[in-house]
C-alpha positions as CSV (number, residue, x, y, z in Angstrom):
1,M,174.9,91.6,103.1
2,Q,174.7,93.3,99.7
3,A,171.0,92.1,99.4
4,E,170.3,93.6,102.8
5,I,171.9,96.9,101.9
6,N,170.0,97.1,98.7
7,K,166.7,96.3,100.5
8,Y,167.0,99.2,102.9
9,M,168.5,101.6,100.3
10,K,165.5,100.8,98.1
11,R,163.2,101.7,101.0
12,A,165.2,105.0,101.5
13,V,164.7,105.8,97.7
14,Y,161.0,105.0,98.0
15,L,160.7,107.4,101.0
16,A,162.7,110.1,99.1
17,R,160.2,110.0,96.2
18,K,157.3,110.9,98.5
19,A,158.4,114.5,98.4
20,A,158.8,114.8,94.6
21,G,158.1,118.4,93.6
22,Q,158.1,119.8,97.2
23,T,161.8,120.2,98.2
24,F,162.8,123.0,95.8
25,P,165.7,123.8,95.7
26,N,166.9,120.8,97.7
27,P,167.3,117.2,96.5
28,L,165.0,114.3,97.3
29,V,166.5,112.3,100.2
30,G,165.4,109.4,102.2
31,A,166.9,107.6,105.3
32,V,166.3,104.4,107.2
33,I,167.8,103.3,110.5
34,V,168.1,99.6,111.3
35,N,169.1,98.0,114.6
36,N,169.5,94.2,115.0
37,G,167.7,93.6,111.7
38,R,164.7,95.8,112.5
39,V,163.8,99.2,111.1
40,V,163.7,101.6,114.1
41,G,163.5,104.9,112.3
42,E,162.9,106.3,108.8
43,G,162.2,109.6,107.2
44,F,162.5,111.8,104.1
45,H,163.2,115.5,103.5
46,R,159.9,117.2,103.0
47,K,160.8,120.8,102.1
48,A,163.6,123.3,102.1
49,G,164.2,124.8,105.6
50,G,162.7,121.7,107.2
51,P,164.5,118.8,108.8
52,H,166.6,116.6,106.6
53,A,165.8,112.9,106.1
54,E,168.3,111.7,108.7
55,I,166.9,114.0,111.4
56,F,163.4,112.6,110.9
57,A,164.8,109.0,111.1
58,L,166.8,109.8,114.2
59,R,163.8,111.4,116.0
60,Q,161.8,108.3,115.3
61,A,164.6,105.9,116.4
62,K,165.5,107.9,119.6
63,E,167.8,105.8,121.8
64,K,167.6,102.8,119.4
65,S,170.0,104.7,117.1
66,R,172.9,103.8,119.4
67,G,174.9,101.1,117.6
68,A,172.5,101.0,114.7
69,I,173.0,101.3,110.9
70,L,171.9,104.3,108.9
71,F,171.0,103.9,105.2
72,C,170.7,107.3,103.4
73,T,170.4,108.1,99.8
74,F,172.6,111.2,100.0
75,E,175.7,111.9,102.0
76,P,174.7,113.6,105.3
77,C,175.3,117.4,105.0
78,A,178.3,118.9,106.7
79,H,177.5,122.6,106.3
80,T,175.0,125.1,107.7
81,G,172.4,126.3,105.2
82,R,168.7,126.6,105.9
83,T,169.3,124.1,108.7
84,G,172.4,123.0,110.6
85,P,174.7,120.2,109.5
86,C,172.9,116.9,110.1
87,V,176.2,114.9,110.2
88,N,176.7,116.2,113.7
89,E,173.4,114.8,114.8
90,V,174.2,111.4,113.2
91,I,177.5,111.3,115.2
92,K,175.8,112.3,118.4
93,S,173.2,109.6,118.0
94,G,175.7,106.8,118.3
95,I,175.1,105.4,114.8
96,S,177.9,102.9,114.2
97,R,177.8,102.5,110.4
98,V,176.4,104.5,107.5
99,Y,175.7,103.3,104.0
100,I,175.4,106.2,101.6
101,G,173.7,106.1,98.1
102,T,175.7,108.9,96.5
103,K,178.1,111.7,97.3
104,D,176.5,115.2,97.5
105,P,177.6,117.2,94.4
106,N,177.3,120.4,96.5
107,P,181.0,121.3,97.2
108,L,180.0,122.6,100.6
109,T,179.3,119.0,101.7
110,G,180.7,116.8,98.9
111,G,183.0,114.4,100.8
112,K,183.1,116.4,104.0
113,G,180.1,114.6,105.5
114,M,181.8,111.2,105.0
115,A,185.1,112.5,106.3
116,A,183.4,113.9,109.5
117,L,181.7,110.5,110.1
118,R,185.0,108.6,109.7
119,R,186.9,111.0,112.0
120,A,184.2,110.2,114.6
121,G,184.8,106.5,114.2
122,V,181.7,105.7,112.2
123,R,182.2,103.2,109.5
124,V,181.1,104.5,106.1
125,Q,180.5,103.0,102.7
126,M,179.2,104.8,99.6
127,G,177.8,103.9,96.2
128,F,174.5,102.0,96.5
129,L,171.7,102.4,93.9
130,E,173.7,105.4,92.8
131,K,172.4,105.5,89.2
132,E,168.8,105.5,90.5
133,I,169.4,108.2,93.1
134,K,171.2,110.4,90.6
135,S,168.3,110.0,88.1
136,L,165.9,110.9,90.9
137,N,167.9,114.1,91.5
138,E,169.2,114.9,88.0
139,P,168.3,118.6,88.2
140,F,170.2,119.0,91.5
141,F,173.3,117.2,90.0
142,K,173.2,119.3,86.8
143,A,173.0,122.5,88.8
144,F,176.3,121.8,90.6
145,Q,178.1,120.0,87.8
146,K,177.2,122.3,84.9
147,K,175.9,125.4,86.7
148,M,172.6,125.2,84.7
149,P,169.1,124.2,85.4
150,F,167.7,120.9,84.0
151,V,165.3,121.6,81.1
152,T,162.4,119.5,79.9
153,I,160.4,120.4,76.8
154,K,156.7,119.4,76.7
155,I,154.8,119.0,73.4
156,A,151.2,118.1,72.8
157,Q,150.6,117.3,69.1
158,S,148.8,115.3,66.5
159,L,150.3,112.1,64.9
160,D,151.8,114.2,62.1
161,G,153.4,116.7,64.5
162,K,150.9,119.5,64.3
163,I,149.8,121.8,67.2
164,A,147.2,123.7,65.3
165,T,145.1,123.5,62.1
166,S,145.7,125.8,59.1
167,G,142.8,127.9,60.5
168,G,144.6,128.3,63.9
169,E,142.5,126.0,66.0
170,S,144.5,124.3,68.7
171,K,142.1,123.4,71.5
172,W,142.1,120.5,72.1
173,I,144.4,118.2,70.2
174,T,145.1,115.6,72.9
175,N,142.4,114.1,75.1
176,K,141.2,115.3,78.5
177,T,143.1,112.6,80.4
178,S,146.4,113.6,78.7
179,R,145.8,117.2,79.6
180,A,145.1,116.4,83.2
181,A,148.3,114.3,83.3
182,A,150.3,117.2,81.8
183,H,148.9,119.6,84.4
184,Q,149.6,117.1,87.2
185,A,153.2,116.8,86.1
186,R,153.8,120.6,86.6
187,K,154.1,119.9,90.4
188,F,157.5,118.3,89.8
189,Y,159.0,121.4,88.4
190,D,160.4,124.6,90.0
191,C,159.6,126.8,86.9
192,I,157.5,126.8,83.8
193,I,158.6,128.8,80.7
194,A,156.3,129.8,77.8
195,G,156.7,132.0,74.8
196,S,154.7,135.1,74.0
197,G,153.1,133.5,70.9
198,T,151.6,130.7,73.1
199,V,150.4,133.2,75.7
200,L,148.8,135.5,73.1
201,A,147.2,132.7,71.2
202,D,145.9,130.6,74.1
203,D,145.9,132.9,77.1
204,P,146.9,130.0,79.5
205,R,147.1,130.4,83.3
206,L,150.2,128.3,83.5
207,E,149.3,127.2,87.0
208,S,150.4,124.2,89.0
209,L,148.3,122.3,91.5
210,K,147.1,124.3,94.5
211,G,149.8,124.8,97.0
212,N,152.7,124.0,94.6
213,R,155.3,126.7,94.1
214,L,155.8,127.2,90.3
215,I,157.7,130.2,89.0
216,K,156.3,131.4,85.7
217,V,158.7,132.8,83.1
218,L,157.3,134.5,79.9
219,V,159.8,134.9,77.1
220,D,158.4,138.1,75.5
221,S,161.2,139.7,73.5
222,Q,159.1,142.7,72.5
223,M,156.9,142.9,75.6
224,R,153.7,142.2,73.7
225,I,151.8,140.2,76.4
226,P,149.1,142.5,77.9
227,L,148.7,142.9,81.6
228,S,145.2,141.5,81.3
229,A,146.7,138.0,80.4
230,R,145.5,135.3,82.8
231,C,149.1,134.2,83.6
232,F,149.6,137.4,85.5
233,K,146.6,136.8,87.7
234,T,148.5,134.6,90.2
235,R,150.1,134.3,93.6
236,Q,153.1,132.6,92.1
237,P,156.3,134.6,91.1
238,V,156.3,135.8,87.5
239,V,159.3,136.8,85.4
240,V,159.1,138.5,82.0
241,A,162.3,138.0,79.8
242,A,162.7,140.6,77.1
243,V,165.2,142.4,74.9
244,K,163.3,145.5,73.9
245,R,163.0,148.0,76.7
246,N,159.6,149.6,77.3
247,K,159.8,151.8,80.4
248,E,156.0,152.3,80.7
249,K,155.3,148.6,80.3
250,E,158.2,147.7,82.7
251,E,156.8,150.0,85.4
252,A,153.3,148.5,85.0
253,L,154.7,145.0,85.3
254,K,156.7,145.8,88.4
255,K,153.7,147.4,90.1
256,A,151.9,144.1,89.4
257,G,154.7,142.3,91.2
258,V,156.3,141.0,88.0
259,R,160.1,140.8,87.7
260,V,161.6,142.0,84.4
261,F,164.8,140.5,83.0
262,Y,166.5,141.8,79.9
263,T,169.2,140.1,77.8
264,K,171.1,141.4,74.8
265,P,169.2,140.3,71.6
266,K,170.3,137.0,70.1
267,K,169.1,137.0,66.5
268,G,166.5,139.5,67.7
269,R,165.3,137.2,70.5
270,V,165.9,136.6,74.2
271,D,169.3,134.9,74.9
272,L,168.0,131.7,76.4
273,K,171.4,130.6,77.8
274,K,171.6,133.9,79.7
275,L,168.0,133.5,80.9
276,L,168.8,130.0,82.2
277,Q,171.9,131.3,84.0
278,Y,169.8,134.0,85.6
279,L,167.2,131.6,86.8
280,G,169.9,129.3,88.1
281,S,171.2,132.1,90.3
282,F,167.9,131.9,92.2
283,E,168.5,128.1,92.7
284,I,165.9,127.2,90.1
285,R,166.9,123.6,89.2
286,N,164.1,122.0,87.2
287,I,162.4,123.8,84.3
288,L,159.5,122.8,82.1
289,V,159.2,124.5,78.7
290,E,155.6,124.5,77.5
291,G,155.9,126.1,74.1
292,G,155.3,127.4,71.6
293,A,157.0,125.9,68.6
294,T,159.5,128.8,68.1
295,L,160.7,128.7,71.8
296,I,161.0,124.9,71.8
297,G,162.9,125.1,68.5
298,S,165.3,127.6,70.0
299,F,166.0,125.5,73.0
300,L,166.7,122.5,70.8
301,D,168.8,124.5,68.3
302,E,170.9,125.8,71.2
303,R,171.1,122.4,72.8
304,L,169.8,123.7,76.1
305,A,167.1,121.1,76.7
306,D,167.9,117.8,78.4
307,K,164.6,115.9,78.2
308,A,161.4,115.8,76.2
309,V,157.8,114.7,77.0
310,L,155.3,114.3,74.2
311,F,151.6,113.7,74.3
312,I,150.5,112.5,70.8
313,A,146.9,112.3,69.7
314,P,145.9,109.7,67.1
315,R,144.7,112.2,64.6
316,I,146.2,113.6,61.4
317,I,145.7,117.3,60.8
318,G,147.7,117.7,57.6
319,G,148.2,120.9,55.7
320,A,151.3,122.8,54.8
321,R,150.1,125.8,56.7
322,S,149.2,123.9,59.8
323,K,151.6,124.8,62.6
324,S,154.2,122.2,63.6
325,S,155.3,121.5,67.1
326,V,158.9,122.4,66.6
327,A,160.2,125.4,64.7
328,G,163.7,126.9,64.7
329,V,166.5,126.1,62.3
330,G,166.4,122.3,62.8
331,A,168.5,119.7,60.9
332,I,169.7,120.2,57.4
333,R,171.0,116.6,57.2
334,L,169.6,113.6,58.9
335,R,172.8,113.0,60.8
336,E,172.1,116.4,62.5
337,S,168.8,115.1,63.9
338,I,168.2,115.0,67.6
339,F,167.4,111.5,69.0
340,L,165.4,110.5,72.0
341,K,167.2,107.9,74.2
342,N,166.1,105.8,77.2
343,M,162.5,106.3,76.1
344,T,159.4,105.5,78.1
345,L,156.2,104.9,76.1
346,K,152.6,104.4,77.4
347,K,149.0,104.9,76.3
348,I,146.8,107.4,77.9
349,Q,143.4,106.2,76.6
350,D,143.9,106.6,72.8
351,D,146.8,109.1,73.1
352,I,150.5,108.1,73.2
353,F,152.8,109.4,75.9
354,I,156.6,109.4,75.1
355,E,159.3,110.5,77.5
356,G,163.1,110.5,76.8
357,Y,166.4,112.2,77.0
358,L,167.7,114.3,74.2
359,K,170.8,113.1,72.4
360,Y,172.3,115.8,70.2
361,P,174.5,115.0,67.2
362,K,178.3,115.2,67.8
363,H,178.9,117.1,64.6
364,A,176.7,119.5,62.8
365,G,177.1,120.7,59.2
């Protein structure tokens, strides 16, 4: 029976992945209904405000739901949010047994969905492919467990860790295919953060693929970025985070539809923890930090980043004055270094792609 459960749960996980980058701020959820050994309904959550995975599966199964088994990656919700509680529909359908991948970390549902099913006489078991499902939804889990968004830093650099030559030339270090892959990856995030130095130097658009919602956040302590910058020419929401108040600039930004957020200065710069908490209050779960070196260094120094993705070109730039990919305070001793764990490595033509989770030292100093 365990093999059967894993088989259908893997199918539910596969379905959940289909909506990657589209369900903000909801998790990725898949569901499969099986009756007498045959799949009679399946579905996945496509976007916030739309039907949940279980509802799509029930609609497809119709009367074949009666006496059937439901496999779902997440506990069926038991509260009214953008939609009604789907646990009620599961009970009404006549489903006899439910296998659940993982408990919902949202306290509005966590455990309540399973309790409602059991009260209605539905047999429930939980804890299947849990590690994989939690990994798939790590920003959602972090939001409820630590009250903070999940942060990934992205770096494109040379083999010796440079992002520009001593003359300031930075376009392009990595190859075209790597750049396309990095651009494609933006669709999996709710928000992209860049520092004023990067915007002033490169004037990036910071856009995602057409149709994908991507909130842009510009960390601009002194409000130096001009309104003519390409990143302001967008239909996507834009936030400027600053410490130095400039009433004239603030009014101009607001007229352009840009939200301005101030923090108290932290070493003269934007307080990044306060910024993340602010973004989290808007249910922003998954953040990509695209530079520059000072901003990435600050995220690492303050241990606010969870993951790193690196695109490394097989070129050596050299030069003491050439800009490195990570600034900040950094490690004084080797034991204070930050490690990457659970790494994935692959080649993108001649470039190297590395992805991993950041492991911070237990003790500094």
